[in-house]
N, C-alpha and C positions, 0 to 999 in steps of 0.2 A: 080696612077689612084684611086678615094678613089671609095670606094664601098656606093652605094645609101640605102636605105631601102629598094627597092625593089630588089637589090642584095644581101641583106641579107635573103630576103623572099623567095627567089629561094634558094639560099642554104640550108635556113633550109627543105626547100621542097625536096630538089630531095634529101639529108640527112636522114628525115623521109620516103621517100616512100623505100628510099634502106635499110632501118633497118627492117621495117616492111616486103619487100620482105625475107631476110634472118631470117629473128624470122621465120615466118611460115615458110619456107621453111624447116629450123632445129626443127620444131617441136616435128617430132618422134626420133632426141637422145634427145631433153629434157626429153620425158619422159620415154624413155629406161634406163636411170641411170644419176648415178651424173655426172661422168665425160661427158657427152652428154649437160648437163645444161649448165655446166659450159664453154663446148668450143660453145655451141649455143651463151652467152650471149657476150663470145669475139668476134666472128665473126658478131656477130651483128652492135657491137659497133664497127668495122674496115668498115665494110660495110656501118655505117652511116658516118663515116670519109672518105672513098671513093667519097661518095654523096654530099659530102660536096664540096671537092675536083673537082669533074666533073662540077658543076656547078658554080664555082670559075671561070675554063679553060673555060666554055660554055662561061661566060660573059667577060674574055679576060685580067681577072685580073691575069693571071698565062698564064707565058709564056708557050710554049709547051716544051723546055726542063726542067723549071722549076714544069710542074706540073706531070713530067713523073717519076722524080730524087722525087717527094715526095710521088707516089704514090707505087714507089716502095719500098721508105721507110717504108710508112704505111702498104706495103705489108710482110717486113721483120718483121717488129712489131705485126702486126697480128699472124704471122707463132710463134712466139715467145710467145707471149703470151698465142695462143692457144694452146700449147706444155706446158705450167705451167699450164692452166687452166684445161688442162685434167688430169694430175697428180696430181692437188688438188684434181681434184674431187673423183679419183683412190683412194687417202688416205680417204676422205670422204666416202666412197663407203663401203672401208674398217669395217671403224670403227662401221658404220650402219649394218654392216654383226656382228660384233664384238659384239656390243650391242643386236642386234636379240638372238644372240646365247647364251646370258647370261640370254637374258627375258626367251627363251625357255629353258634350263637348270633349274630357278629359277620355272620355271610353272611344270617343270616335279618331282619336288621335291631336287633337286638336286645342291650345291651350284659351284656355276660359278665358272670354273678354271680361272687361272692369267696366264697363261700363253698363247704363240700363239703371233703371230705378234705385233710390238712397233703400241701404240692407241695415239694421242695429248692426253696432262693432263690432260682436262676437260674429257672425255671420260672415261680414266683411273682409274676418280674420280667414275663418276659416276657406272662402273663397282664394283670398292670396297663397293661402297653404295650397290650395289646389293648385293654382296659377304656377306655384314653383314647383309642385311636383310633377305639372304637364310636362313645362321645360325641361325638366330632368331627364322625364321619360323621353322626351324628344330627342333630347341629345345625345343617350344611349345608343335611341335605335338609329341616330345618324354612324355613332362608332361602330355599333354592329354592321350596319349596310356599309362603311368603310373595310372594315375587318373582314369581311364576308367578301368584298370586293377584291382585296390584297392577297387572299388567299387562293378563290379562282385565279390571279394573275403568278401565285406562288406555286399552285399545281400544273399553271402551264410551263410556265420555266425550267419547273423542276421536270417536268415530264421531257422537254426538247435538251437539258442536258444532260439524264440519264439517256435517252436514246444514243446521245453520240457517243459518249465512252463503252455503251453497250453494244452497239453494231459497230464499233473498231472491234473489240474485244472476239466479237463473233467472227470479225472476217480473220484478224491475227489467228485464232485458235483453229478457223479452218485450214487458212494457208500452210498452219503448223503439219496438221493431222496430213493433207494432202501431199506432203514433202515436196511444196514449192517455194519456200525458204532457202538464201544461200545464206544468210546470217541468221540465224535462229535466236543467237543472245540479244541482239537489239530488239525481235518481236516481245523476247521475254520483258525487259525492260520499257517497254512501250507500255504491254500488258500491266505491269507493275505499277508505271506511272497512272494510268487509268485507274485500276481499283482502288489509286490511294485517294485519287480524286473523287471517287463512287462513297469511299470511307467518309472523303472529308464533309463530303454533301449531309451524310447522313448522320454525323455529328454535329452539323448546326442545326438539321433540324432537331435533334434532340436537344442542345443546349437552347434552343430558342424556346421549345415545351418546355424547358423546367423551368425558363425566365419567366414566361409568360403565367405558370406554375405557381410562382414566389415565391422559389428556391436558390432565389442570387443572391440575398445578402445575408445567407445563415453563416457560423464561425465566424462573426464579424472581433474584430483585433483593432488593434489601434496601428497603421500601419503610416510608418515615414514614404509621403509621398515620391519625393527626391530622389529617395533610395529606389521606391518601384518605378518610376522614368529611368535613371539611369540603367536598372537588369533590363527595361525594355528593350529601349537604346543598343545595349549590348549585345545582347539574343539577334537581334534585324540588323546588325551592322553588315552580316555576310549577304543580305537578301540585298542590301544598300549598293555596297561595292561591287554583287553581279549585275547591278541596272547600272554601273555610272553615277551613282545618285551617291551628294554630301549627306551623311546622316551627322547631327550633332544634338546633345541636349543639354539645356539651358537651368538652371536653378537659381531664382533669386535668393531664396532663402529657404529653410527648415521649415516643412509645412507637412502637416499628418493627418489623418482621415480614419472615420471608424470604416470599415468593411470587411468583405471578403478578399482577400489575396489575390487566390487565381483568379476570380473573375475580374479586376477591379483589371488586373494583369493583362484580362485577356482584352476590355475596353479599350486600355490605351494601343499594345499591340493589334489591335484591328484597324485604328485611326491610324495609327503608322504605318504599318505595311500598304493602305490602301492608299496612303499618298506617296509609298517611295514606288506603288508598282504605275501611279498614271504620271508621275513627273518624268519628264525626259533625261536622258544621261546628261550629265552635266549638272543637271539641276540641286538644287539645296531642299532636303526635308530638315525641319527644327522641329525640336519636342519643347518645348518652355513650360514650367509649373512654378506657381508661385501663389500668392495671395491675391483676391481680387481688389482689383484698382478702386471699386466702388462697396464695397462692402469687406472689410476685414472678418468679418465669419465664414467669410467662403473661399476653397482653395480652387486654384482652376489651374486646368493643364491646357497649352496650349499647340494642334500640332500645325505648321504651318506648313505649304510644300508649293510649285510652283508647276503645278496642272496645267495652267491655261485657264484654270474656273470654271466653276458649273453652270452650265446653261439657267437663267432666270427661273425659266419655267418648272425645273427641276430641281432646285433649291429646298423647295418644300416638300419634297419628296424622296429627300435620297435618305432618308432615314422607315421611312415604310418598308413592310416584309415583301422581301421579292422583287423587288424596286432597282435598275440599274440601267445605264444607258445606255446607248446601241453601241458605242466603243467598248464597255466593258463586255457584252457579248459575242464581239466579234475581235478577240485581241489580237494585234498586231506582231503578236512576241509570242514564244514558247516558256517566256520568263511572267507573262500573264494570263496565268491558266483562270476561265472563264468560272466563277464559281455559281451558286444559287440566288446569288443577293441578298443575303442572310447576315452578313457581317456589320452590316451598320444596322440593322434591326437592333441585334444582339447585344452592340455597343448601348445602343439609346435601352434595354431592357434592361442592362443590368444600373447602368447609374440612376436609372429614375427609380429601380429597388435601392438603389443607395443615398434616396432620398435627393436624387441632383438632378440636372442639365446636361443636357447637351445639343448645340445646334450650328451652322455652318453661317459663313457668308464668302464674297470672295473677295480678295486682295487682289492690287497690282498686277502680281505674274501667278497667280492661283487662286488658292480658299485658305480659308483657315478654321478648322475645328475645334469649339471648346468645350470643356469638358468642365461643370460649376458642381460642387458635392460640397456639404456643410465641412468646415476645418474645427479640428480641435489643437488643443495646448500642445504641442510637443517635452 
């Protein structure tokens, strides 16, 4: 017997009615959990199939024995499929719980754990990405805490160093005003020196702020690094002579880098001047420029001094903003004016802005600062 379009329509109607009734009846299960959602989906499909079979039986297209057999097979299939759907739903719910736990741990500032029940590959990848994100966030928080600590330390030190010259300026101004000074010219010179020191501290703070804003490597050009070192050594020769320090510059071979001339000159000058100030009279300071022995694509500037070395506990902190050793804060000579502890921090900022690194280690008679930046063909 051939089915007419009317028979097809009746089978469709019965299938839709059975499916809708089952879908509505299983709504609470869908809202409750993922397993309930999958079970509802499977049962709705099975009910739609059963509805279509009942319509076929009603139109006498299927005999009684046949439709009972088909319904039994459909029921068995529905049971098996429902069990499989429930298992899949449980797995999805477990994966969802794993992700929820990972997100909660991330929100609490912890790195999500990698243990627990096995999850699907995609969920495992998401969890691993959350772990990497949490690690990056923790590292960023650690850097922020360290920076905040450095800022507080810097404010404390700068406040101390500002009070000293300001108090001196006030005392000298009051003495001049009261006419209690026998040699006012000497007071004027001291006042100018104090103002210069304050001005230098303000300029250092401005430069550090500008470097942290990413403006240190602008206007980049090709720079013959050996010429820059020669210029730096020449400009600091009077300071070295005044301190009784022998200053020299050595270049193994011509080497060039891409960068900002003024900023790189500032970085090298900071290291060299720092070495001169901390090297005792008759000591030596040597500035060496050349290609790195272990990487021909890297240019190096080495500043060696005879300062006696840096305490081991300070080596990792010398480039921090505002950090200074105790001797730097209480200089023994007028040639060693105490600054705000920004020179080496400014140097590091400039070098890092040029995709380079700067470090320091102790030598036999002092220490060696090393700047490494990418080299280019001369």
